[in-house]
N, CA, C and O of each residue as an XYZ file, in Angstrom:
384
protein
N     201.338    143.494     76.956
C     200.153    143.931     76.262
C     198.956    143.036     76.598
O     197.842    143.522     76.790
N     199.202    141.728     76.667
C     198.117    140.804     76.958
C     197.602    140.992     78.383
O     196.403    140.862     78.629
N     198.484    141.290     79.306
C     198.070    141.446     80.699
C     197.184    142.676     80.852
O     196.177    142.611     81.558
N     197.518    143.770     80.228
C     196.702    144.975     80.343
C     195.329    144.769     79.695
O     194.337    145.305     80.188
N     195.256    144.020     78.624
C     193.958    143.738     78.010
C     193.099    142.865     78.928
O     191.890    143.067     79.034
N     193.727    141.901     79.584
C     192.991    141.048     80.520
C     192.539    141.856     81.739
O     191.452    141.630     82.271
N     193.378    142.799     82.179
C     193.002    143.632     83.313
C     191.845    144.566     82.957
O     191.008    144.859     83.811
N     191.787    145.029     81.731
C     190.694    145.896     81.312
C     189.351    145.161     81.328
O     188.302    145.784     81.494
N     189.384    143.849     81.158
C     188.148    143.067     81.253
C     187.558    143.146     82.657
O     186.340    143.170     82.835
N     188.436    143.184     83.638
C     188.001    143.142     85.038
C     188.100    144.500     85.721
O     188.242    144.567     86.942
N     188.028    145.585     84.949
C     188.198    146.898     85.563
C     187.066    147.216     86.543
O     187.316    147.844     87.573
N     185.830    146.802     86.253
C     184.719    147.059     87.175
C     184.841    146.208     88.440
O     184.497    146.662     89.531
N     185.323    144.989     88.296
C     185.519    144.124     89.457
C     186.595    144.694     90.381
O     186.436    144.703     91.601
N     187.672    145.162     89.795
C     188.766    145.732     90.583
C     188.307    147.017     91.265
O     188.620    147.250     92.433
N     187.564    147.854     90.534
C     187.053    149.092     91.112
C     186.079    148.800     92.256
O     186.128    149.467     93.289
N     185.208    147.825     92.088
C     184.275    147.447     93.139
C     185.015    146.933     94.368
O     184.644    147.269     95.492
N     186.052    146.127     94.176
C     186.826    145.604     95.303
C     187.546    146.731     96.043
O     187.615    146.712     97.272
N     188.078    147.702     95.322
C     188.749    148.824     95.968
C     187.760    149.680     96.767
O     188.053    150.090     97.890
N     186.598    149.944     96.186
C     185.586    150.737     96.899
C     185.114    149.989     98.142
O     184.927    150.596     99.196
N     184.921    148.679     98.026
C     184.504    147.880     99.178
C     185.561    147.906    100.281
O     185.218    148.017    101.458
N     186.812    147.807     99.925
C     187.894    147.863    100.918
C     187.944    149.222    101.612
O     188.158    149.290    102.823
N     187.750    150.298    100.862
C     187.763    151.638    101.455
C     186.578    151.807    102.401
O     186.731    152.371    103.484
N     185.400    151.328    102.008
C     184.216    151.461    102.858
C     184.371    150.648    104.140
O     184.051    151.138    105.223
N     184.854    149.424    104.032
C     185.022    148.577    105.216
C     186.080    149.160    106.154
O     185.883    149.190    107.368
N     187.169    149.611    105.612
C     188.210    150.188    106.476
C     187.728    151.485    107.124
O     188.087    151.763    108.268
N     186.934    152.276    106.430
C     186.380    153.492    107.022
C     185.421    153.147    108.157
O     185.442    153.790    109.206
N     184.588    152.143    107.952
C     183.666    151.728    109.001
C     184.402    151.202    110.232
O     183.982    151.451    111.362
N     185.480    150.490    110.018
C     186.250    149.961    111.152
C     186.889    151.097    111.940
O     186.951    151.044    113.169
N     187.356    152.110    111.249
C     188.024    153.226    111.929
C     187.005    154.131    112.619
O     187.239    154.569    113.746
N     185.888    154.414    111.968
C     184.930    155.402    112.470
C     183.941    154.803    113.463
O     183.537    155.483    114.406
N     183.546    153.558    113.277
C     182.498    152.959    114.106
C     182.967    152.791    115.549
O     184.151    152.569    115.800
N     182.028    152.898    116.500
C     182.411    152.689    117.901
C     182.713    151.220    118.181
O     182.266    150.332    117.455
N     183.450    150.988    119.206
C     183.816    149.623    119.576
C     182.610    148.899    120.158
O     181.667    149.536    120.626
N     182.637    147.580    120.133
C     181.529    146.765    120.639
C     181.340    146.969    122.135
O     180.209    146.977    122.621
N     182.424    147.131    122.861
C     182.340    147.328    124.305
C     181.636    148.649    124.614
O     180.901    148.739    125.598
N     181.847    149.663    123.796
C     181.186    150.940    123.992
C     179.675    150.799    123.797
O     178.893    151.350    124.572
N     179.275    150.076    122.783
C     177.856    149.844    122.532
C     177.249    149.017    123.657
O     176.143    149.306    124.113
N     177.958    148.003    124.102
C     177.478    147.166    125.200
C     177.353    147.968    126.490
O     176.394    147.785    127.239
N     178.298    148.844    126.755
C     178.237    149.671    127.958
C     177.051    150.632    127.917
O     176.485    150.955    128.961
N     176.675    151.084    126.746
C     175.554    152.009    126.619
C     174.213    151.295    126.760
O     173.294    151.821    127.388
N     174.094    150.105    126.182
C     172.816    149.410    126.133
C     172.652    148.320    127.192
O     171.651    147.606    127.138
N     173.562    148.144    128.148
C     173.451    147.022    129.080
C     172.175    147.072    129.911
O     171.646    146.003    130.214
N     171.634    148.230    130.305
C     170.364    148.179    131.047
C     169.215    147.621    130.203
O     168.372    146.881    130.710
N     169.185    147.972    128.937
C     168.145    147.460    128.054
C     168.286    145.955    127.868
O     167.293    145.228    127.909
N     169.507    145.486    127.666
C     169.730    144.043    127.517
C     169.340    143.295    128.788
O     168.719    142.235    128.721
N     169.699    143.841    129.934
C     169.399    143.191    131.202
C     167.899    143.145    131.463
O     167.382    142.105    131.869
N     167.195    144.238    131.242
C     165.757    144.253    131.497
C     165.014    143.330    130.528
O     164.047    142.676    130.918
N     165.449    143.275    129.297
C     164.823    142.359    128.334
C     165.053    140.912    128.741
O     164.135    140.096    128.659
N     166.244    140.587    129.171
C     166.534    139.220    129.604
C     165.715    138.851    130.832
O     165.193    137.738    130.909
N     165.592    139.760    131.792
C     164.786    139.483    132.984
C     163.311    139.320    132.635
O     162.637    138.463    133.207
N     162.805    140.118    131.717
C     161.417    139.985    131.291
C     161.175    138.627    130.627
O     160.169    137.974    130.903
N     162.087    138.203    129.761
C     161.928    136.902    129.102
C     162.003    135.757    130.105
O     161.277    134.772    129.975
N     162.868    135.877    131.096
C     162.945    134.853    132.144
C     161.641    134.816    132.930
O     161.143    133.736    133.246
N     161.082    135.985    133.251
C     159.813    136.027    133.979
C     158.680    135.417    133.161
O     157.828    134.728    133.721
N     158.650    135.649    131.867
C     157.616    135.055    131.014
C     157.730    133.541    131.022
O     156.722    132.843    131.129
N     158.941    133.031    130.909
C     159.131    131.581    130.913
C     158.745    130.986    132.256
O     158.095    129.942    132.302
N     159.134    131.633    133.355
C     158.802    131.123    134.686
C     157.301    131.132    134.900
O     156.754    130.147    135.396
N     156.618    132.208    134.545
C     155.170    132.267    134.720
C     154.457    131.267    133.815
O     153.428    130.713    134.199
N     154.982    131.035    132.643
C     154.354    130.064    131.743
C     154.497    128.647    132.297
O     153.597    127.824    132.132
N     155.606    128.363    132.942
C     155.819    127.021    133.493
C     155.038    126.793    134.783
O     154.588    125.678    135.047
N     154.874    127.849    135.594
C     154.275    127.664    136.912
C     152.783    127.967    136.964
O     152.141    127.659    137.968
N     152.209    128.561    135.920
C     150.784    128.894    135.974
C     149.945    127.647    135.759
O     150.350    126.708    135.073
N     148.768    127.663    136.362
C     147.853    126.537    136.221
C     147.194    126.571    134.854
O     146.897    127.647    134.336
N     146.967    125.424    134.272
C     146.311    125.434    132.962
C     144.867    125.902    133.099
O     144.164    125.505    134.028
N     144.441    126.723    132.194
C     143.082    127.257    132.231
C     142.115    126.207    131.710
O     142.475    125.360    130.894
N     140.890    126.277    132.194
C     139.883    125.339    131.700
C     139.489    125.745    130.294
O     139.357    126.932    129.996
N     139.304    124.767    129.441
C     139.011    125.037    128.042
C     137.637    125.669    127.858
O     137.450    126.477    126.948
N     136.677    125.318    128.700
C     135.325    125.838    128.508
C     135.278    127.348    128.724
O     134.582    128.057    127.997
N     136.008    127.838    129.708
C     135.997    129.272    129.976
C     136.719    130.037    128.879
O     136.277    131.117    128.487
N     137.811    129.500    128.383
C     138.592    130.177    127.357
C     137.816    130.220    126.042
O     137.822    131.242    125.355
N     137.159    129.136    125.690
C     136.423    129.111    124.437
C     135.218    130.043    124.460
O     134.916    130.676    123.449
N     134.536    130.141    125.567
C     133.340    130.965    125.655
C     133.669    132.450    125.730
O     132.812    133.279    125.424
N     134.863    132.801    126.122
C     135.207    134.213    126.273
C     135.184    134.935    124.931
O     134.760    136.089    124.871
N     135.616    134.308    123.884
C     135.674    134.969    122.589
C     134.467    134.746    121.718
O     134.341    135.386    120.675
N     133.569    133.853    122.114
C     132.423    133.555    121.261
C     131.499    134.750    121.108
O     130.990    134.992    120.014
N     131.271    135.495    122.165
C     130.398    136.660    122.082
C     130.963    137.704    121.138
O     130.226    138.304    120.354
N     132.247    137.918    121.209
C     132.877    138.889    120.326
C     132.820    138.429    118.880
O     132.557    139.231    117.984
N     133.064    137.144    118.641
C     132.995    136.627    117.274
C     131.580    136.709    116.719
O     131.394    137.029    115.545
N     130.583    136.425    117.547
C     129.200    136.537    117.092
C     128.847    137.982    116.758
O     128.143    138.241    115.782
N     129.334    138.924    117.567
C     129.064    140.334    117.312
C     129.700    140.784    116.002
O     129.073    141.498    115.220
N     130.950    140.368    115.759
C     131.659    140.784    114.550
C     131.044    140.123    113.314
O     130.880    140.767    112.278
N     130.711    138.854    113.427
C     130.190    138.127    112.264
C     128.773    138.569    111.927
O     128.376    138.515    110.763
N     128.019    138.994    112.896
C     126.650    139.412    112.641
C     125.738    138.205    112.551
O     126.187    137.067    112.690
N     124.459    138.452    112.318
C     123.525    137.324    112.239
C     123.751    136.524    110.963
O     124.097    137.092    109.927
N     123.563    135.230    111.027
C     123.759    134.416    109.819
C     122.672    134.707    108.792
O     121.513    134.933    109.140
N     123.063    134.699    107.537
C     122.114    134.962    106.458
C     121.621    133.635    105.898
O     122.421    132.788    105.500
N     120.318    133.455    105.867
C     119.727    132.214    105.379
C     118.863    132.456    104.143
O     117.901    131.725    103.910
N     119.190    133.456    103.366
C     118.382    133.779    102.196
C     118.425    132.685    101.156
O     117.406    132.379    100.536
N     119.587    132.090    100.952
C     119.696    131.043     99.936
C     118.886    129.805    100.343
O     118.253    129.177     99.495
N     118.903    129.459    101.611
C     118.186    128.299    102.085
C     116.675    128.545    101.988
O     115.932    127.642    101.604
N     116.216    129.744    102.328
C     114.803    130.057    102.271
C     114.283    130.072    100.835
O     113.129    129.722    100.590
N     115.133    130.479     99.880
C     114.662    130.498     98.501
C     114.472    129.088     97.958
O     113.611    128.879     97.103
N     115.246    128.117     98.425
C     115.038    126.733     98.010
C     113.774    126.156     98.628
O     113.099    125.339     98.001
N     113.444    126.568     99.843
C     112.267    126.052    100.514
C     110.984    126.580     99.877
O     109.985    125.863     99.822
N     110.998    127.822     99.396
C     109.778    128.412     98.861
C     109.443    127.894     97.468
O     108.296    128.014     97.039
N     110.376    127.342     96.771
C     110.123    126.866     95.397
C     109.519    125.534     95.345
O     109.255    125.017     94.259
């Protein structure tokens, strides 16, 4: 009698564990094998790896850019986006 009362306390835990076991075993049976997935996607994996290697090689072998040219390239765009500076607050102090 005591054992069944203790088991009733954990009925949701036991039910959750059983459902989890059924879901995991179903996924293992139904899901494709890793080798099948690898065989399907190997061109994508290979091209991505080659692209990353090319990025690293070009980053290591390229000449460092001069800072003056890089800084000036974006200044015109930033000035255009920011617009002209507003000096209304400064002018109001000067007129008083």
